[in-house]
N, C-alpha and C positions, 0 to 999 in steps of 0.2 A: 601692553604691559606697562606699568608705571616704571619710572627710572629706577626706583629703589628695588623693584622686583625683577628688573631686567637681567637676564642671564645670557651669556654667550653660548650659542649652540653651534656645534661644528657639524656641518653636513657637506658631503661631497655633492657635486652637481648630479642630479638624478634625472633620468628620463621617466616621466610619468605616463603610464599607459592606461590608467583607470582611476576612477574616483576612490577606490580602495587604497591606491598608492598615496593619494593626498591625505586620506583619513588616517593612515598609519603614521605619516609624518606629523600631522597635527597632534595625534594622540601622544606620540613620543615627546614632542616639545611641551605639551600640556603637563605631562607627568614629570618631566624634568623641572618644570616651573612650579611643581607642587600645587597645582590648581585642581580642584575637583571639576568634573564636567559641568556641574550646576553653576559654580562660580565663574568658570571660564565662559560659559554660554552667556551669562548675564553681562560680563565684561565685553564680549564680542557683539552683543545686541542680537543674539539668536536664541531660540528656545533650547532648553536642555535636550529635548527629544531630537532636534535637528543635529546638534553636536554629537550626540550618541550615535545617530544613524550615519553621520559622516564618518566618524571614527571606525565604525564597524562595517560600513559599506552595505548596510541593510536596504537602504532606499536607493533606487537607481535613477530617480527623477529629481535631482537637486536644482536649486536656483543657483546659477553661476554667480549672480550678484552676492548671495549669501556666502558661497564658498570663498569668493575673493575677500569678503569682509573678514572671515575667520583667518584666512591666510595672511592678510595684512596685519591683523592683531598679533599673530604669532611670528611675524617677521619672515614669512615665506614669500619669496619673489617668484612670479610666474614669468618665464621667458619663452617666447614662441619662435620657432624657426622652421623653415621648410626642410622636411626630411629628404634624405637621399633615397631614391627608389632604386632598389637593386634588381 
């Protein structure tokens, strides 16, 4: 997002367990930013179809590279850690 369109989003740290979780977060930030899917996709460098499918979780075989590109654009950080086995 450009500096003039940049908004501060407040999210608690979330555990992501599916692509759908990422898609919901992306969709929420996109809507808060008042961007259409088409415009956001162009700015992210992905197709509108890709962004739509990510937000809705319709496609189960996404490119991690493209997901990370979209996450980076929307300011979503990916942090990985070893989970505790109960």
